mmCIF file of the protein (N, C-alpha, C, O) and its ligand, coordinates in Angstrom:
data_MODEL
# 
_entry.id   MODEL 
# 
loop_
_entity.id 
_entity.type 
_entity.pdbx_number_of_molecules 
1 polymer     1 
2 non-polymer 1 
# 
_entity_poly.entity_id                      1 
_entity_poly.type                           'polypeptide(L)' 
_entity_poly.nstd_linkage                   no 
_entity_poly.nstd_monomer                   no 
_entity_poly.pdbx_seq_one_letter_code       MEEAIRLREEILRLQESLLEHRRQLFALQQSCLHEFQETPLARTCVKCLLTESLYY 
_entity_poly.pdbx_seq_one_letter_code_can   MEEAIRLREEILRLQESLLEHRRQLFALQQSCLHEFQETPLARTCVKCLLTESLYY 
_entity_poly.pdbx_strand_id                 A 
# 
loop_
_entity_poly_seq.entity_id 
_entity_poly_seq.num 
_entity_poly_seq.mon_id 
_entity_poly_seq.hetero 
1 1  MET n 
1 2  GLU n 
1 3  GLU n 
1 4  ALA n 
1 5  ILE n 
1 6  ARG n 
1 7  LEU n 
1 8  ARG n 
1 9  GLU n 
1 10 GLU n 
1 11 ILE n 
1 12 LEU n 
1 13 ARG n 
1 14 LEU n 
1 15 GLN n 
1 16 GLU n 
1 17 SER n 
1 18 LEU n 
1 19 LEU n 
1 20 GLU n 
1 21 HIS n 
1 22 ARG n 
1 23 ARG n 
1 24 GLN n 
1 25 LEU n 
1 26 PHE n 
1 27 ALA n 
1 28 LEU n 
1 29 GLN n 
1 30 GLN n 
1 31 SER n 
1 32 CYS n 
1 33 LEU n 
1 34 HIS n 
1 35 GLU n 
1 36 PHE n 
1 37 GLN n 
1 38 GLU n 
1 39 THR n 
1 40 PRO n 
1 41 LEU n 
1 42 ALA n 
1 43 ARG n 
1 44 THR n 
1 45 CYS n 
1 46 VAL n 
1 47 LYS n 
1 48 CYS n 
1 49 LEU n 
1 50 LEU n 
1 51 THR n 
1 52 GLU n 
1 53 SER n 
1 54 LEU n 
1 55 TYR n 
1 56 TYR n 
# 
loop_
_struct_asym.id 
_struct_asym.entity_id 
A 1 
B 2 
# 
loop_
_chem_comp.id 
_chem_comp.type 
_chem_comp.mon_nstd_flag 
ALA 'L-peptide linking' y 
ARG 'L-peptide linking' y 
CYS 'L-peptide linking' y 
GLN 'L-peptide linking' y 
GLU 'L-peptide linking' y 
HIS 'L-peptide linking' y 
ILE 'L-peptide linking' y 
LEU 'L-peptide linking' y 
LYS 'L-peptide linking' y 
MET 'L-peptide linking' y 
PHE 'L-peptide linking' y 
PRO 'L-peptide linking' y 
SER 'L-peptide linking' y 
THR 'L-peptide linking' y 
TYR 'L-peptide linking' y 
VAL 'L-peptide linking' y 
ZN  non-polymer         . 
# 
_pdbx_entity_nonpoly.entity_id   2 
_pdbx_entity_nonpoly.name        ? 
_pdbx_entity_nonpoly.comp_id     ZN 
# 
_pdbx_nonpoly_scheme.asym_id         B 
_pdbx_nonpoly_scheme.entity_id       2 
_pdbx_nonpoly_scheme.mon_id          ZN 
_pdbx_nonpoly_scheme.ndb_seq_num     1 
_pdbx_nonpoly_scheme.pdb_seq_num     101 
_pdbx_nonpoly_scheme.auth_seq_num    101 
_pdbx_nonpoly_scheme.pdb_mon_id      ZN 
_pdbx_nonpoly_scheme.auth_mon_id     ZN 
_pdbx_nonpoly_scheme.pdb_strand_id   A 
_pdbx_nonpoly_scheme.pdb_ins_code    . 
# 
loop_
_atom_site.group_PDB 
_atom_site.id 
_atom_site.type_symbol 
_atom_site.label_atom_id 
_atom_site.label_alt_id 
_atom_site.label_comp_id 
_atom_site.label_asym_id 
_atom_site.label_entity_id 
_atom_site.label_seq_id 
_atom_site.pdbx_PDB_ins_code 
_atom_site.Cartn_x 
_atom_site.Cartn_y 
_atom_site.Cartn_z 
_atom_site.occupancy 
_atom_site.B_iso_or_equiv 
_atom_site.pdbx_formal_charge 
_atom_site.auth_seq_id 
_atom_site.auth_comp_id 
_atom_site.auth_asym_id 
_atom_site.auth_atom_id 
_atom_site.pdbx_PDB_model_num 
ATOM   1   N  N  . MET A 1 1  ? 96.657  48.163 78.493 1.00 0.00 ? 1   MET A N  1 
ATOM   2   C  CA . MET A 1 1  ? 97.341  49.298 77.859 1.00 0.00 ? 1   MET A CA 1 
ATOM   3   C  C  . MET A 1 1  ? 98.581  49.703 78.615 1.00 0.00 ? 1   MET A C  1 
ATOM   4   O  O  . MET A 1 1  ? 99.642  49.876 78.015 1.00 0.00 ? 1   MET A O  1 
ATOM   5   N  N  . GLU A 1 2  ? 98.469  49.860 79.922 1.00 0.00 ? 2   GLU A N  1 
ATOM   6   C  CA . GLU A 1 2  ? 99.696  50.160 80.717 1.00 0.00 ? 2   GLU A CA 1 
ATOM   7   C  C  . GLU A 1 2  ? 100.659 49.040 80.616 1.00 0.00 ? 2   GLU A C  1 
ATOM   8   O  O  . GLU A 1 2  ? 101.873 49.244 80.584 1.00 0.00 ? 2   GLU A O  1 
ATOM   9   N  N  . GLU A 1 3  ? 100.110 47.812 80.563 1.00 0.00 ? 3   GLU A N  1 
ATOM   10  C  CA . GLU A 1 3  ? 100.987 46.641 80.487 1.00 0.00 ? 3   GLU A CA 1 
ATOM   11  C  C  . GLU A 1 3  ? 101.730 46.666 79.155 1.00 0.00 ? 3   GLU A C  1 
ATOM   12  O  O  . GLU A 1 3  ? 102.915 46.336 79.106 1.00 0.00 ? 3   GLU A O  1 
ATOM   13  N  N  . ALA A 1 4  ? 101.049 47.055 78.071 1.00 0.00 ? 4   ALA A N  1 
ATOM   14  C  CA . ALA A 1 4  ? 101.728 47.126 76.793 1.00 0.00 ? 4   ALA A CA 1 
ATOM   15  C  C  . ALA A 1 4  ? 102.811 48.195 76.785 1.00 0.00 ? 4   ALA A C  1 
ATOM   16  O  O  . ALA A 1 4  ? 103.899 47.978 76.252 1.00 0.00 ? 4   ALA A O  1 
ATOM   17  N  N  . ILE A 1 5  ? 102.520 49.336 77.368 1.00 0.00 ? 5   ILE A N  1 
ATOM   18  C  CA . ILE A 1 5  ? 103.522 50.394 77.404 1.00 0.00 ? 5   ILE A CA 1 
ATOM   19  C  C  . ILE A 1 5  ? 104.743 49.902 78.258 1.00 0.00 ? 5   ILE A C  1 
ATOM   20  O  O  . ILE A 1 5  ? 105.892 50.147 77.892 1.00 0.00 ? 5   ILE A O  1 
ATOM   21  N  N  . ARG A 1 6  ? 104.477 49.231 79.355 1.00 0.00 ? 6   ARG A N  1 
ATOM   22  C  CA . ARG A 1 6  ? 105.554 48.752 80.183 1.00 0.00 ? 6   ARG A CA 1 
ATOM   23  C  C  . ARG A 1 6  ? 106.450 47.719 79.449 1.00 0.00 ? 6   ARG A C  1 
ATOM   24  O  O  . ARG A 1 6  ? 107.678 47.745 79.531 1.00 0.00 ? 6   ARG A O  1 
ATOM   25  N  N  . LEU A 1 7  ? 105.740 46.790 78.712 1.00 0.00 ? 7   LEU A N  1 
ATOM   26  C  CA . LEU A 1 7  ? 106.456 45.792 77.924 1.00 0.00 ? 7   LEU A CA 1 
ATOM   27  C  C  . LEU A 1 7  ? 107.268 46.460 76.789 1.00 0.00 ? 7   LEU A C  1 
ATOM   28  O  O  . LEU A 1 7  ? 108.397 46.048 76.523 1.00 0.00 ? 7   LEU A O  1 
ATOM   29  N  N  . ARG A 1 8  ? 106.727 47.444 76.148 1.00 0.00 ? 8   ARG A N  1 
ATOM   30  C  CA . ARG A 1 8  ? 107.470 48.109 75.054 1.00 0.00 ? 8   ARG A CA 1 
ATOM   31  C  C  . ARG A 1 8  ? 108.693 48.804 75.596 1.00 0.00 ? 8   ARG A C  1 
ATOM   32  O  O  . ARG A 1 8  ? 109.774 48.748 75.010 1.00 0.00 ? 8   ARG A O  1 
ATOM   33  N  N  . GLU A 1 9  ? 108.503 49.475 76.748 1.00 0.00 ? 9   GLU A N  1 
ATOM   34  C  CA . GLU A 1 9  ? 109.677 50.137 77.359 1.00 0.00 ? 9   GLU A CA 1 
ATOM   35  C  C  . GLU A 1 9  ? 110.778 49.127 77.748 1.00 0.00 ? 9   GLU A C  1 
ATOM   36  O  O  . GLU A 1 9  ? 111.971 49.376 77.578 1.00 0.00 ? 9   GLU A O  1 
ATOM   37  N  N  . GLU A 1 10 ? 110.337 48.020 78.259 1.00 0.00 ? 10  GLU A N  1 
ATOM   38  C  CA . GLU A 1 10 ? 111.231 46.962 78.654 1.00 0.00 ? 10  GLU A CA 1 
ATOM   39  C  C  . GLU A 1 10 ? 112.007 46.403 77.436 1.00 0.00 ? 10  GLU A C  1 
ATOM   40  O  O  . GLU A 1 10 ? 113.205 46.128 77.512 1.00 0.00 ? 10  GLU A O  1 
ATOM   41  N  N  . ILE A 1 11 ? 111.265 46.246 76.296 1.00 0.00 ? 11  ILE A N  1 
ATOM   42  C  CA . ILE A 1 11 ? 111.928 45.794 75.062 1.00 0.00 ? 11  ILE A CA 1 
ATOM   43  C  C  . ILE A 1 11 ? 112.962 46.826 74.559 1.00 0.00 ? 11  ILE A C  1 
ATOM   44  O  O  . ILE A 1 11 ? 114.063 46.466 74.144 1.00 0.00 ? 11  ILE A O  1 
ATOM   45  N  N  . LEU A 1 12 ? 112.590 48.076 74.607 1.00 0.00 ? 12  LEU A N  1 
ATOM   46  C  CA . LEU A 1 12 ? 113.567 49.091 74.213 1.00 0.00 ? 12  LEU A CA 1 
ATOM   47  C  C  . LEU A 1 12 ? 114.838 49.058 75.087 1.00 0.00 ? 12  LEU A C  1 
ATOM   48  O  O  . LEU A 1 12 ? 115.969 49.148 74.611 1.00 0.00 ? 12  LEU A O  1 
ATOM   49  N  N  . ARG A 1 13 ? 114.572 48.926 76.384 1.00 0.00 ? 13  ARG A N  1 
ATOM   50  C  CA . ARG A 1 13 ? 115.711 48.887 77.342 1.00 0.00 ? 13  ARG A CA 1 
ATOM   51  C  C  . ARG A 1 13 ? 116.635 47.722 77.029 1.00 0.00 ? 13  ARG A C  1 
ATOM   52  O  O  . ARG A 1 13 ? 117.858 47.856 77.014 1.00 0.00 ? 13  ARG A O  1 
ATOM   53  N  N  . LEU A 1 14 ? 116.003 46.557 76.775 1.00 0.00 ? 14  LEU A N  1 
ATOM   54  C  CA . LEU A 1 14 ? 116.795 45.332 76.547 1.00 0.00 ? 14  LEU A CA 1 
ATOM   55  C  C  . LEU A 1 14 ? 117.589 45.482 75.150 1.00 0.00 ? 14  LEU A C  1 
ATOM   56  O  O  . LEU A 1 14 ? 118.732 45.053 74.996 1.00 0.00 ? 14  LEU A O  1 
ATOM   57  N  N  . GLN A 1 15 ? 116.887 46.104 74.207 1.00 0.00 ? 15  GLN A N  1 
ATOM   58  C  CA . GLN A 1 15 ? 117.585 46.265 72.887 1.00 0.00 ? 15  GLN A CA 1 
ATOM   59  C  C  . GLN A 1 15 ? 118.838 47.148 73.056 1.00 0.00 ? 15  GLN A C  1 
ATOM   60  O  O  . GLN A 1 15 ? 119.896 46.870 72.491 1.00 0.00 ? 15  GLN A O  1 
ATOM   61  N  N  . GLU A 1 16 ? 118.679 48.227 73.858 1.00 0.00 ? 16  GLU A N  1 
ATOM   62  C  CA . GLU A 1 16 ? 119.853 49.079 74.067 1.00 0.00 ? 16  GLU A CA 1 
ATOM   63  C  C  . GLU A 1 16 ? 120.957 48.367 74.832 1.00 0.00 ? 16  GLU A C  1 
ATOM   64  O  O  . GLU A 1 16 ? 122.150 48.534 74.576 1.00 0.00 ? 16  GLU A O  1 
ATOM   65  N  N  . SER A 1 17 ? 120.485 47.545 75.805 1.00 0.00 ? 17  SER A N  1 
ATOM   66  C  CA . SER A 1 17 ? 121.442 46.742 76.572 1.00 0.00 ? 17  SER A CA 1 
ATOM   67  C  C  . SER A 1 17 ? 122.149 45.767 75.656 1.00 0.00 ? 17  SER A C  1 
ATOM   68  O  O  . SER A 1 17 ? 123.363 45.589 75.755 1.00 0.00 ? 17  SER A O  1 
ATOM   69  N  N  . LEU A 1 18 ? 121.417 45.146 74.784 1.00 0.00 ? 18  LEU A N  1 
ATOM   70  C  CA . LEU A 1 18 ? 121.966 44.197 73.803 1.00 0.00 ? 18  LEU A CA 1 
ATOM   71  C  C  . LEU A 1 18 ? 123.077 44.806 72.995 1.00 0.00 ? 18  LEU A C  1 
ATOM   72  O  O  . LEU A 1 18 ? 124.159 44.238 72.842 1.00 0.00 ? 18  LEU A O  1 
ATOM   73  N  N  . LEU A 1 19 ? 122.776 45.988 72.480 1.00 0.00 ? 19  LEU A N  1 
ATOM   74  C  CA . LEU A 1 19 ? 123.737 46.711 71.603 1.00 0.00 ? 19  LEU A CA 1 
ATOM   75  C  C  . LEU A 1 19 ? 125.001 47.012 72.415 1.00 0.00 ? 19  LEU A C  1 
ATOM   76  O  O  . LEU A 1 19 ? 126.116 46.832 71.925 1.00 0.00 ? 19  LEU A O  1 
ATOM   77  N  N  . GLU A 1 20 ? 124.828 47.454 73.614 1.00 0.00 ? 20  GLU A N  1 
ATOM   78  C  CA . GLU A 1 20 ? 125.986 47.796 74.505 1.00 0.00 ? 20  GLU A CA 1 
ATOM   79  C  C  . GLU A 1 20 ? 126.813 46.569 74.747 1.00 0.00 ? 20  GLU A C  1 
ATOM   80  O  O  . GLU A 1 20 ? 128.041 46.618 74.671 1.00 0.00 ? 20  GLU A O  1 
ATOM   81  N  N  . HIS A 1 21 ? 126.171 45.486 75.033 1.00 0.00 ? 21  HIS A N  1 
ATOM   82  C  CA . HIS A 1 21 ? 126.954 44.197 75.302 1.00 0.00 ? 21  HIS A CA 1 
ATOM   83  C  C  . HIS A 1 21 ? 127.594 43.727 74.048 1.00 0.00 ? 21  HIS A C  1 
ATOM   84  O  O  . HIS A 1 21 ? 128.717 43.228 74.123 1.00 0.00 ? 21  HIS A O  1 
ATOM   85  N  N  . ARG A 1 22 ? 126.981 43.838 72.880 1.00 0.00 ? 22  ARG A N  1 
ATOM   86  C  CA . ARG A 1 22 ? 127.659 43.449 71.626 1.00 0.00 ? 22  ARG A CA 1 
ATOM   87  C  C  . ARG A 1 22 ? 128.860 44.331 71.411 1.00 0.00 ? 22  ARG A C  1 
ATOM   88  O  O  . ARG A 1 22 ? 129.905 43.833 70.993 1.00 0.00 ? 22  ARG A O  1 
ATOM   89  N  N  . ARG A 1 23 ? 128.762 45.635 71.679 1.00 0.00 ? 23  ARG A N  1 
ATOM   90  C  CA . ARG A 1 23 ? 129.911 46.498 71.546 1.00 0.00 ? 23  ARG A CA 1 
ATOM   91  C  C  . ARG A 1 23 ? 131.032 46.081 72.418 1.00 0.00 ? 23  ARG A C  1 
ATOM   92  O  O  . ARG A 1 23 ? 132.185 46.012 71.991 1.00 0.00 ? 23  ARG A O  1 
ATOM   93  N  N  . GLN A 1 24 ? 130.689 45.790 73.689 1.00 0.00 ? 24  GLN A N  1 
ATOM   94  C  CA . GLN A 1 24 ? 131.730 45.340 74.685 1.00 0.00 ? 24  GLN A CA 1 
ATOM   95  C  C  . GLN A 1 24 ? 132.394 44.045 74.243 1.00 0.00 ? 24  GLN A C  1 
ATOM   96  O  O  . GLN A 1 24 ? 133.614 43.902 74.320 1.00 0.00 ? 24  GLN A O  1 
ATOM   97  N  N  . LEU A 1 25 ? 131.561 43.082 73.768 1.00 0.00 ? 25  LEU A N  1 
ATOM   98  C  CA . LEU A 1 25 ? 132.110 41.846 73.356 1.00 0.00 ? 25  LEU A CA 1 
ATOM   99  C  C  . LEU A 1 25 ? 133.039 41.989 72.174 1.00 0.00 ? 25  LEU A C  1 
ATOM   100 O  O  . LEU A 1 25 ? 134.102 41.371 72.115 1.00 0.00 ? 25  LEU A O  1 
ATOM   101 N  N  . PHE A 1 26 ? 132.604 42.844 71.201 1.00 0.00 ? 26  PHE A N  1 
ATOM   102 C  CA . PHE A 1 26 ? 133.420 43.112 69.989 1.00 0.00 ? 26  PHE A CA 1 
ATOM   103 C  C  . PHE A 1 26 ? 134.727 43.726 70.415 1.00 0.00 ? 26  PHE A C  1 
ATOM   104 O  O  . PHE A 1 26 ? 135.770 43.346 69.883 1.00 0.00 ? 26  PHE A O  1 
ATOM   105 N  N  . ALA A 1 27 ? 134.725 44.650 71.341 1.00 0.00 ? 27  ALA A N  1 
ATOM   106 C  CA . ALA A 1 27 ? 135.956 45.324 71.794 1.00 0.00 ? 27  ALA A CA 1 
ATOM   107 C  C  . ALA A 1 27 ? 136.907 44.314 72.476 1.00 0.00 ? 27  ALA A C  1 
ATOM   108 O  O  . ALA A 1 27 ? 138.123 44.328 72.287 1.00 0.00 ? 27  ALA A O  1 
ATOM   109 N  N  . LEU A 1 28 ? 136.270 43.439 73.283 1.00 0.00 ? 28  LEU A N  1 
ATOM   110 C  CA . LEU A 1 28 ? 137.031 42.380 73.941 1.00 0.00 ? 28  LEU A CA 1 
ATOM   111 C  C  . LEU A 1 28 ? 137.680 41.408 72.936 1.00 0.00 ? 28  LEU A C  1 
ATOM   112 O  O  . LEU A 1 28 ? 138.822 40.981 73.105 1.00 0.00 ? 28  LEU A O  1 
ATOM   113 N  N  . GLN A 1 29 ? 136.917 41.080 71.895 1.00 0.00 ? 29  GLN A N  1 
ATOM   114 C  CA . GLN A 1 29 ? 137.450 40.125 70.906 1.00 0.00 ? 29  GLN A CA 1 
ATOM   115 C  C  . GLN A 1 29 ? 138.557 40.803 70.056 1.00 0.00 ? 29  GLN A C  1 
ATOM   116 O  O  . GLN A 1 29 ? 139.485 40.149 69.580 1.00 0.00 ? 29  GLN A O  1 
ATOM   117 N  N  . GLN A 1 30 ? 138.425 42.104 69.892 1.00 0.00 ? 30  GLN A N  1 
ATOM   118 C  CA . GLN A 1 30 ? 139.486 42.872 69.115 1.00 0.00 ? 30  GLN A CA 1 
ATOM   119 C  C  . GLN A 1 30 ? 140.835 42.841 69.860 1.00 0.00 ? 30  GLN A C  1 
ATOM   120 O  O  . GLN A 1 30 ? 141.899 42.757 69.246 1.00 0.00 ? 30  GLN A O  1 
ATOM   121 N  N  . SER A 1 31 ? 140.760 42.909 71.183 1.00 0.00 ? 31  SER A N  1 
ATOM   122 C  CA . SER A 1 31 ? 141.994 43.047 71.942 1.00 0.00 ? 31  SER A CA 1 
ATOM   123 C  C  . SER A 1 31 ? 142.513 41.679 72.552 1.00 0.00 ? 31  SER A C  1 
ATOM   124 O  O  . SER A 1 31 ? 143.538 41.642 73.232 1.00 0.00 ? 31  SER A O  1 
ATOM   125 N  N  . CYS A 1 32 ? 141.784 40.606 72.285 1.00 0.00 ? 32  CYS A N  1 
ATOM   126 C  CA . CYS A 1 32 ? 142.123 39.314 72.800 1.00 0.00 ? 32  CYS A CA 1 
ATOM   127 C  C  . CYS A 1 32 ? 143.366 38.676 72.124 1.00 0.00 ? 32  CYS A C  1 
ATOM   128 O  O  . CYS A 1 32 ? 143.591 38.819 70.922 1.00 0.00 ? 32  CYS A O  1 
ATOM   129 N  N  . LEU A 1 33 ? 144.145 37.979 72.944 1.00 0.00 ? 33  LEU A N  1 
ATOM   130 C  CA . LEU A 1 33 ? 145.184 37.201 72.358 1.00 0.00 ? 33  LEU A CA 1 
ATOM   131 C  C  . LEU A 1 33 ? 144.598 35.792 72.212 1.00 0.00 ? 33  LEU A C  1 
ATOM   132 O  O  . LEU A 1 33 ? 144.697 34.968 73.122 1.00 0.00 ? 33  LEU A O  1 
ATOM   133 N  N  . HIS A 1 34 ? 144.008 35.541 71.088 1.00 0.00 ? 34  HIS A N  1 
ATOM   134 C  CA . HIS A 1 34 ? 143.198 34.330 70.918 1.00 0.00 ? 34  HIS A CA 1 
ATOM   135 C  C  . HIS A 1 34 ? 143.870 32.989 71.235 1.00 0.00 ? 34  HIS A C  1 
ATOM   136 O  O  . HIS A 1 34 ? 145.068 32.821 71.006 1.00 0.00 ? 34  HIS A O  1 
ATOM   137 N  N  . GLU A 1 35 ? 143.129 32.085 71.736 1.00 0.00 ? 35  GLU A N  1 
ATOM   138 C  CA . GLU A 1 35 ? 143.557 30.757 72.030 1.00 0.00 ? 35  GLU A CA 1 
ATOM   139 C  C  . GLU A 1 35 ? 142.469 29.820 71.410 1.00 0.00 ? 35  GLU A C  1 
ATOM   140 O  O  . GLU A 1 35 ? 141.474 29.488 72.056 1.00 0.00 ? 35  GLU A O  1 
ATOM   141 N  N  . PHE A 1 36 ? 142.689 29.437 70.211 1.00 0.00 ? 36  PHE A N  1 
ATOM   142 C  CA . PHE A 1 36 ? 141.636 28.687 69.514 1.00 0.00 ? 36  PHE A CA 1 
ATOM   143 C  C  . PHE A 1 36 ? 141.574 27.194 69.811 1.00 0.00 ? 36  PHE A C  1 
ATOM   144 O  O  . PHE A 1 36 ? 142.582 26.504 69.960 1.00 0.00 ? 36  PHE A O  1 
ATOM   145 N  N  . GLN A 1 37 ? 140.342 26.746 69.886 1.00 0.00 ? 37  GLN A N  1 
ATOM   146 C  CA . GLN A 1 37 ? 140.049 25.321 70.079 1.00 0.00 ? 37  GLN A CA 1 
ATOM   147 C  C  . GLN A 1 37 ? 139.309 24.930 68.769 1.00 0.00 ? 37  GLN A C  1 
ATOM   148 O  O  . GLN A 1 37 ? 138.273 25.515 68.454 1.00 0.00 ? 37  GLN A O  1 
ATOM   149 N  N  . GLU A 1 38 ? 139.815 23.991 68.044 1.00 0.00 ? 38  GLU A N  1 
ATOM   150 C  CA . GLU A 1 38 ? 139.277 23.626 66.716 1.00 0.00 ? 38  GLU A CA 1 
ATOM   151 C  C  . GLU A 1 38 ? 138.278 22.481 66.792 1.00 0.00 ? 38  GLU A C  1 
ATOM   152 O  O  . GLU A 1 38 ? 138.437 21.528 67.554 1.00 0.00 ? 38  GLU A O  1 
ATOM   153 N  N  . THR A 1 39 ? 137.223 22.618 65.954 1.00 0.00 ? 39  THR A N  1 
ATOM   154 C  CA . THR A 1 39 ? 136.324 21.518 65.696 1.00 0.00 ? 39  THR A CA 1 
ATOM   155 C  C  . THR A 1 39 ? 136.439 21.278 64.209 1.00 0.00 ? 39  THR A C  1 
ATOM   156 O  O  . THR A 1 39 ? 137.110 22.069 63.546 1.00 0.00 ? 39  THR A O  1 
ATOM   157 N  N  . PRO A 1 40 ? 135.827 20.231 63.615 1.00 0.00 ? 40  PRO A N  1 
ATOM   158 C  CA . PRO A 1 40 ? 135.948 20.059 62.173 1.00 0.00 ? 40  PRO A CA 1 
ATOM   159 C  C  . PRO A 1 40 ? 135.385 21.269 61.368 1.00 0.00 ? 40  PRO A C  1 
ATOM   160 O  O  . PRO A 1 40 ? 135.850 21.550 60.263 1.00 0.00 ? 40  PRO A O  1 
ATOM   161 N  N  . LEU A 1 41 ? 134.449 21.930 61.902 1.00 0.00 ? 41  LEU A N  1 
ATOM   162 C  CA . LEU A 1 41 ? 133.814 23.015 61.091 1.00 0.00 ? 41  LEU A CA 1 
ATOM   163 C  C  . LEU A 1 41 ? 134.169 24.473 61.410 1.00 0.00 ? 41  LEU A C  1 
ATOM   164 O  O  . LEU A 1 41 ? 133.979 25.391 60.613 1.00 0.00 ? 41  LEU A O  1 
ATOM   165 N  N  . ALA A 1 42 ? 134.705 24.622 62.647 1.00 0.00 ? 42  ALA A N  1 
ATOM   166 C  CA . ALA A 1 42 ? 134.976 25.966 63.047 1.00 0.00 ? 42  ALA A CA 1 
ATOM   167 C  C  . ALA A 1 42 ? 136.050 25.973 64.214 1.00 0.00 ? 42  ALA A C  1 
ATOM   168 O  O  . ALA A 1 42 ? 136.353 24.945 64.819 1.00 0.00 ? 42  ALA A O  1 
ATOM   169 N  N  . ARG A 1 43 ? 136.549 27.096 64.454 1.00 0.00 ? 43  ARG A N  1 
ATOM   170 C  CA . ARG A 1 43 ? 137.434 27.186 65.610 1.00 0.00 ? 43  ARG A CA 1 
ATOM   171 C  C  . ARG A 1 43 ? 136.969 28.372 66.469 1.00 0.00 ? 43  ARG A C  1 
ATOM   172 O  O  . ARG A 1 43 ? 136.604 29.440 65.976 1.00 0.00 ? 43  ARG A O  1 
ATOM   173 N  N  . THR A 1 44 ? 137.005 28.118 67.767 1.00 0.00 ? 44  THR A N  1 
ATOM   174 C  CA . THR A 1 44 ? 136.449 29.094 68.716 1.00 0.00 ? 44  THR A CA 1 
ATOM   175 C  C  . THR A 1 44 ? 137.520 29.438 69.748 1.00 0.00 ? 44  THR A C  1 
ATOM   176 O  O  . THR A 1 44 ? 138.156 28.545 70.309 1.00 0.00 ? 44  THR A O  1 
ATOM   177 N  N  . CYS A 1 45 ? 137.712 30.699 69.989 1.00 0.00 ? 45  CYS A N  1 
ATOM   178 C  CA . CYS A 1 45 ? 138.638 31.150 71.029 1.00 0.00 ? 45  CYS A CA 1 
ATOM   179 C  C  . CYS A 1 45 ? 138.062 30.836 72.417 1.00 0.00 ? 45  CYS A C  1 
ATOM   180 O  O  . CYS A 1 45 ? 136.926 31.198 72.723 1.00 0.00 ? 45  CYS A O  1 
ATOM   181 N  N  . VAL A 1 46 ? 138.874 30.150 73.260 1.00 0.00 ? 46  VAL A N  1 
ATOM   182 C  CA . VAL A 1 46 ? 138.362 29.743 74.537 1.00 0.00 ? 46  VAL A CA 1 
ATOM   183 C  C  . VAL A 1 46 ? 138.296 30.975 75.508 1.00 0.00 ? 46  VAL A C  1 
ATOM   184 O  O  . VAL A 1 46 ? 137.632 30.890 76.541 1.00 0.00 ? 46  VAL A O  1 
ATOM   185 N  N  . LYS A 1 47 ? 138.943 32.057 75.200 1.00 0.00 ? 47  LYS A N  1 
ATOM   186 C  CA . LYS A 1 47 ? 138.960 33.216 76.068 1.00 0.00 ? 47  LYS A CA 1 
ATOM   187 C  C  . LYS A 1 47 ? 137.852 34.271 75.779 1.00 0.00 ? 47  LYS A C  1 
ATOM   188 O  O  . LYS A 1 47 ? 137.238 34.838 76.683 1.00 0.00 ? 47  LYS A O  1 
ATOM   189 N  N  . CYS A 1 48 ? 137.634 34.500 74.416 1.00 0.00 ? 48  CYS A N  1 
ATOM   190 C  CA . CYS A 1 48 ? 136.626 35.576 74.101 1.00 0.00 ? 48  CYS A CA 1 
ATOM   191 C  C  . CYS A 1 48 ? 135.476 35.030 73.290 1.00 0.00 ? 48  CYS A C  1 
ATOM   192 O  O  . CYS A 1 48 ? 134.560 35.771 72.935 1.00 0.00 ? 48  CYS A O  1 
ATOM   193 N  N  . LEU A 1 49 ? 135.513 33.650 72.968 1.00 0.00 ? 49  LEU A N  1 
ATOM   194 C  CA . LEU A 1 49 ? 134.410 33.015 72.246 1.00 0.00 ? 49  LEU A CA 1 
ATOM   195 C  C  . LEU A 1 49 ? 134.267 33.456 70.771 1.00 0.00 ? 49  LEU A C  1 
ATOM   196 O  O  . LEU A 1 49 ? 133.254 33.182 70.127 1.00 0.00 ? 49  LEU A O  1 
ATOM   197 N  N  . LEU A 1 50 ? 135.287 34.134 70.262 1.00 0.00 ? 50  LEU A N  1 
ATOM   198 C  CA . LEU A 1 50 ? 135.267 34.466 68.820 1.00 0.00 ? 50  LEU A CA 1 
ATOM   199 C  C  . LEU A 1 50 ? 135.252 33.164 68.021 1.00 0.00 ? 50  LEU A C  1 
ATOM   200 O  O  . LEU A 1 50 ? 136.052 32.264 68.276 1.00 0.00 ? 50  LEU A O  1 
ATOM   201 N  N  . THR A 1 51 ? 134.349 33.069 67.063 1.00 0.00 ? 51  THR A N  1 
ATOM   202 C  CA . THR A 1 51 ? 134.302 31.880 66.247 1.00 0.00 ? 51  THR A CA 1 
ATOM   203 C  C  . THR A 1 51 ? 134.632 32.133 64.801 1.00 0.00 ? 51  THR A C  1 
ATOM   204 O  O  . THR A 1 51 ? 134.116 33.083 64.212 1.00 0.00 ? 51  THR A O  1 
ATOM   205 N  N  . GLU A 1 52 ? 135.477 31.311 64.210 1.00 0.00 ? 52  GLU A N  1 
ATOM   206 C  CA . GLU A 1 52 ? 135.793 31.481 62.786 1.00 0.00 ? 52  GLU A CA 1 
ATOM   207 C  C  . GLU A 1 52 ? 135.453 30.242 62.139 1.00 0.00 ? 52  GLU A C  1 
ATOM   208 O  O  . GLU A 1 52 ? 135.841 29.178 62.621 1.00 0.00 ? 52  GLU A O  1 
ATOM   209 N  N  . SER A 1 53 ? 134.718 30.287 61.020 1.00 0.00 ? 53  SER A N  1 
ATOM   210 C  CA . SER A 1 53 ? 134.375 29.135 60.221 1.00 0.00 ? 53  SER A CA 1 
ATOM   211 C  C  . SER A 1 53 ? 135.651 28.614 59.510 1.00 0.00 ? 53  SER A C  1 
ATOM   212 O  O  . SER A 1 53 ? 136.475 29.414 59.066 1.00 0.00 ? 53  SER A O  1 
ATOM   213 N  N  . LEU A 1 54 ? 135.812 27.292 59.403 1.00 0.00 ? 54  LEU A N  1 
ATOM   214 C  CA . LEU A 1 54 ? 136.941 26.800 58.637 1.00 0.00 ? 54  LEU A CA 1 
ATOM   215 C  C  . LEU A 1 54 ? 136.589 26.418 57.232 1.00 0.00 ? 54  LEU A C  1 
ATOM   216 O  O  . LEU A 1 54 ? 137.379 25.805 56.514 1.00 0.00 ? 54  LEU A O  1 
ATOM   217 N  N  . TYR A 1 55 ? 135.347 26.801 56.836 1.00 0.00 ? 55  TYR A N  1 
ATOM   218 C  CA . TYR A 1 55 ? 134.919 26.622 55.420 1.00 0.00 ? 55  TYR A CA 1 
ATOM   219 C  C  . TYR A 1 55 ? 135.273 27.853 54.632 1.00 0.00 ? 55  TYR A C  1 
ATOM   220 O  O  . TYR A 1 55 ? 134.804 28.946 54.949 1.00 0.00 ? 55  TYR A O  1 
ATOM   221 N  N  . TYR A 1 56 ? 136.079 27.705 53.623 1.00 0.00 ? 56  TYR A N  1 
ATOM   222 C  CA . TYR A 1 56 ? 136.359 28.829 52.816 1.00 0.00 ? 56  TYR A CA 1 
ATOM   223 C  C  . TYR A 1 56 ? 135.960 28.668 51.393 1.00 0.00 ? 56  TYR A C  1 
ATOM   224 O  O  . TYR A 1 56 ? 136.153 29.581 50.591 1.00 0.00 ? 56  TYR A O  1 
HETATM 225 ZN ZN . ZN  B 2 .  ? 140.023 35.435 71.767 1.00 0.00 2 101 ZN  A ZN 1 
# 
């Protein structure tokens, strides 16, 4: 039981951390001067890892 509570708290903590990191990555990608590296299917920025599909 205590183990379950501990695990649930850890999951909540990680989910909040995940959201925060996603926000930070999004902000970073918004302000990046992209340098794209292309593959046949997508292009990825080597600086911020933003990926855009080349399928339209
Ligand atoms: Zn970028």
